[in-house]
C-alpha positions in Angstrom: -27.5 -3.0 -25.9 -24.9 -6.1 -25.8 -24.3 -7.4 -22.8 -20.7 -9.5 -21.2 -22.0 -13.2 -21.3 -21.3 -14.7 -17.5 -20.4 -17.9 -17.5 -19.6 -18.4 -13.6 -23.3 -19.0 -11.6 -23.7 -16.9 -8.6 -23.7 -19.8 -6.5 -20.2 -21.1 -7.8 -17.5 -22.0 -4.9 -14.5 -19.4 -5.2 -11.7 -21.2 -6.7 -9.0 -22.6 -4.0 -6.8 -20.6 -2.5 -3.1 -20.0 -3.5 -2.1 -20.9 -0.2 -3.2 -24.1 -0.9 -1.3 -25.1 -3.7 2.0 -27.2 -3.7 3.7 -25.0 -6.1 3.0 -21.4 -4.4 5.9 -20.5 -2.0 4.5 -18.4 1.0 8.1 -17.2 2.1 8.4 -15.4 -1.1 4.7 -14.5 -0.7 5.2 -12.6 2.2 9.0 -10.5 0.6 6.9 -9.5 -1.7 4.2 -8.4 0.2 6.7 -7.0 2.9 8.0 -4.9 -0.7 4.2 -4.0 -2.0 3.5 -2.5 1.7 5.8 0.6 1.1 3.5 3.9 -0.4 5.3 7.0 -2.2 4.1 9.1 0.9 6.2 7.4 3.4 9.4 8.3 5.0 10.3 4.8 5.8 9.0 1.8 7.6 9.9 0.1 10.7 9.0 -3.6 11.3 6.0 -2.9 13.1 4.5 -0.9 10.7 5.2 -3.0 8.2 3.8 -6.4 10.0 0.6 -3.9 10.8 -0.5 -3.0 7.0 0.8 -6.8 5.3 -0.5 -9.1 8.4 2.8 -10.7 8.7 4.1 -11.1 12.7 6.6 -8.6 13.3 9.4 -11.3 14.3 8.9 -13.2 10.3 8.7 -9.3 8.6 12.2 -8.8 10.8 14.0 -11.3 8.8 12.2 -10.6 5.7 13.4 -7.4 6.2 16.9 -8.1 7.2 17.3 -10.5 4.2 15.7 -7.7 1.8 17.7 -5.7 2.6 20.7 -7.3 2.7 20.1 -8.0 -1.3 19.7 -5.0 -2.5 16.1 -4.6 -2.2 15.3 -2.5 1.0 17.7 0.3 2.4 18.1 0.3 5.9 20.8 3.5 6.3 21.6 3.1 9.9 20.7 0.9 12.8 17.7 2.2 13.8 16.3 4.2 11.3 13.5 3.2 9.0 13.4 0.7 6.3 13.3 2.8 2.5 12.8 0.9 -1.1 16.1 0.0 -2.3 18.6 0.3 -5.2 18.1 -3.0 -6.5 14.3 -2.4 -6.1 14.5 0.4 -8.8 16.6 -1.9 -11.0 14.2 -4.3 -10.8 11.3 -1.9 -12.0 13.3 -0.5 -14.4 13.8 -3.9 -16.1 10.0 -4.8 -16.3 9.1 -1.4 -17.3 11.7 -1.9 -20.4 10.5 -5.0 -21.4 7.0 -4.7 -21.6 6.5 -2.9 -25.0 3.6 -0.8 -24.8 5.2 1.1 -21.7 7.8 3.0 -23.9 5.2 3.3 -27.2 2.4 4.7 -24.5 4.5 8.1 -23.8 3.9 10.7 -26.4 0.8 9.4 -26.6 -0.4 10.1 -23.0 2.2 13.1 -22.9 0.0 14.7 -25.6 -2.9 13.9 -24.4 -2.1 15.5 -20.8 -1.3 18.5 -22.4 -4.2 18.9 -25.0 -6.9 18.2 -21.8 -4.9 19.5 -19.2 -5.6 16.5 -17.1 -3.1 14.3 -15.3 -3.0 10.5 -17.5 -2.5 7.4 -15.7 -1.3 4.1 -16.4 -3.2 1.3 -13.8 -2.7 -2.4 -13.2 -3.9 -4.6 -10.9 -2.2 -5.4 -7.5 -4.6 -7.5 -5.3 -7.5 -5.5 -4.0 -6.5 -2.3 -5.7 -5.0 -0.7 -8.9 -1.9 0.8 -8.5 -0.8 3.8 -10.8 2.2 2.2 -12.4 2.7 5.9 -14.3 2.0 9.1 -15.0 1.7 12.3 -17.7 1.5 15.7 -16.1 0.4 18.5 -18.7 2.7 21.3 -18.8 2.2 24.4 -17.0 -1.4 23.0 -15.6 -1.6 22.1 -12.0 -2.9 19.3 -11.8 -4.0 16.7 -9.6 -1.1 15.1 -7.1 -0.7 12.0 -7.4 2.0 9.7 -7.7 3.2 6.0 -9.0 2.5 4.1 -6.2 -0.7 5.5 -5.5 -3.9 2.6 -5.4 -7.2 3.3 -6.0 -9.9 1.1 -5.7 -11.9 -1.1 -7.8 -15.8 0.1 -6.3 -16.5 3.5 -7.1 -13.8 4.3 -9.8 -13.6 4.7 -13.7 -10.6 3.1 -13.5 -11.7 -0.2 -11.3 -14.8 0.1 -13.6 -12.9 -0.5 -16.7 -10.8 -3.4 -15.6 -14.1 -5.3 -14.5 -15.6 -4.8 -17.6 -12.5 -5.6 -19.5 -11.3 -9.0 -17.9 -12.2 -12.7 -19.0 -14.6 -14.4 -17.2 -11.5 -16.6 -15.8 -10.2 -13.3 -15.2 -13.6 -12.0 -12.9 -13.2 -14.8 -11.3 -9.7 -14.0 -9.9 -10.7 -10.6 -9.8 -13.4 -11.2 -6.9 -11.5 -13.6 -5.0 -9.1 -11.2 -4.2 -11.8 -7.6 -3.9 -14.6 -9.6 -2.4 -16.5 -7.6 0.0 -13.8 -5.0 -0.4 -15.1 -1.5 0.0 -18.9 -3.1 -0.9 -18.1 -4.3 -3.9 -19.9 -8.2 -3.3 -20.0 -10.2 -6.3 -23.4 -9.1 -7.3 -22.9 -5.2 -7.3 -19.8 -6.5 -9.7 -21.7 -7.8 -11.9 -23.6 -4.8 -11.5 -20.7 -2.8 -12.2 -19.5 -4.9 -15.4 -22.5 -5.0 -17.6 -23.0 -1.3 -17.0 -19.1 -0.4 -17.9 -19.1 -3.1 -20.7 -21.9 -1.2 -22.4 -20.2 2.1 -22.1 -17.3 0.7 -23.5 -19.5 -0.7 -26.6 -21.3 2.5 -26.9 -19.2 4.9 -26.1 -15.7 3.5 -25.9 -14.7 4.6 -22.5 -15.8 4.2 -19.2 -16.9 6.6 -16.3 -18.1 5.6 -12.8 -21.2 7.7 -11.6 -19.4 10.7 -9.9 -21.8 10.9 -7.2 -20.8 7.6 -5.9 -16.7 8.1 -7.1 -14.6 7.3 -3.9 -12.7 10.3 -4.0 -15.5 13.4 -4.6 -12.7 15.7 -5.2 -11.6 13.7 -8.3 -13.4 12.9 -11.5 -11.9 10.6 -14.3 -12.5 8.6 -17.3 -11.3 5.5 -17.9 -10.4 2.6 -21.0 -8.9 -0.5 -21.0 -6.0 -1.8 -22.7 -4.9 -5.1 -23.2 -1.1 -6.0 -24.4 0.5 -9.7 -24.9 3.2 -9.1 -23.0 0.3 -9.1 -19.9 -2.0 -11.9 -18.7 -4.7 -9.1 -18.0 -6.1 -5.5 -18.7 -4.2 -2.4 -17.6 -6.4 0.4 -17.9 -5.0 4.1 -18.9 -7.3 7.2 -17.0 -7.1 10.5 -17.6 -8.6 12.3 -13.9 -8.5 15.8 -12.6 -10.8 18.0 -10.1 -14.2 18.2 -11.0 -14.5 22.3 -11.5 -11.9 21.7 -14.4 -13.3 18.4 -15.4 -17.1 18.3 -15.4 -19.9 15.5 -16.7 -19.6 16.9 -19.8 -15.6 17.2 -20.8 -15.6 13.9 -19.9 -18.3 12.9 -22.5 -17.6 15.7 -25.2 -13.6 15.8 -25.0 -11.5 14.2 -23.0 -13.3 10.4 -23.1 -13.1 10.7 -27.0 -10.0 11.9 -26.9 -8.4 9.2 -24.5 -10.4 6.2 -26.0 -8.9 8.1 -29.5 -5.2 7.6 -27.6 -6.1 4.3 -26.5 -7.1 3.3 -30.4 -3.7 4.4 -31.6 -1.5 2.7 -29.6 -3.3 -0.6 -30.4 -2.8 0.6 -34.1 0.4 0.7 -33.3 1.4 -2.3 -31.4 -1.3 -4.2 -34.5 -3.6 -5.2 -31.8 -7.5 -5.6 -31.3 -9.3 -3.4 -28.3 -9.4 -4.9 -24.8 -12.9 -5.5 -25.7 -13.0 -7.4 -28.8 -10.0 -9.7 -27.2 -12.1 -10.4 -24.3 -15.0 -11.3 -26.7 -13.0 -13.1 -29.1 
């Protein structure tokens, strides 16, 4: 069985903290952390809640939210109202989605896949310690998992996270570990073990399934395939998920996994790209 080559020794020190680089703009990073604190289920956030989620002092959060609200990235309708994402943030997200070419091309492929399999199809990107759902495709006329854009999934014990670990380069793996080392029990030794297993799954069958008995959410089954675009510095992950009763291990392996792998290959062919694993190994 082909296994990934590991170039970073277990004893290697982690990379220098970004905050120590003189080029790093701490105030900008804190402002972006405020924006990333919001979740789809939130009915607005106050400064105290944002401070708790980000670890930024409340006085600093107050200045950041006032600035972001003044620029339209947050909305603060009333004097004592809670902050919500604003119109400038919506516009920025639409610009980003339009500028990343594979997102538009993937729409018809993933919607077809969702309809054929009756599963929720997802596009996930890494966001610090977790994977962020960036886009969803719901099967028509079929009830499905209620996961929305903005929901975050852990790397450890998720098919999506394991697929990401398998597809990143060695340098990308080192950067991931700088962010996630120890999160939800994913220490580096465990991450290397997961990475090898997921890589072997991709080589052998073209998709990744985390062990459902260890899955982070017992009410979800999922199968995942990584995709590497020229527009991005690290892979993204396409995933199909459903309730265990609707997506058994047998269905994942015999139907949904192969169809998802085929859909991602179709997208790669449309864009003239090799697979994420080929690019990683090349």
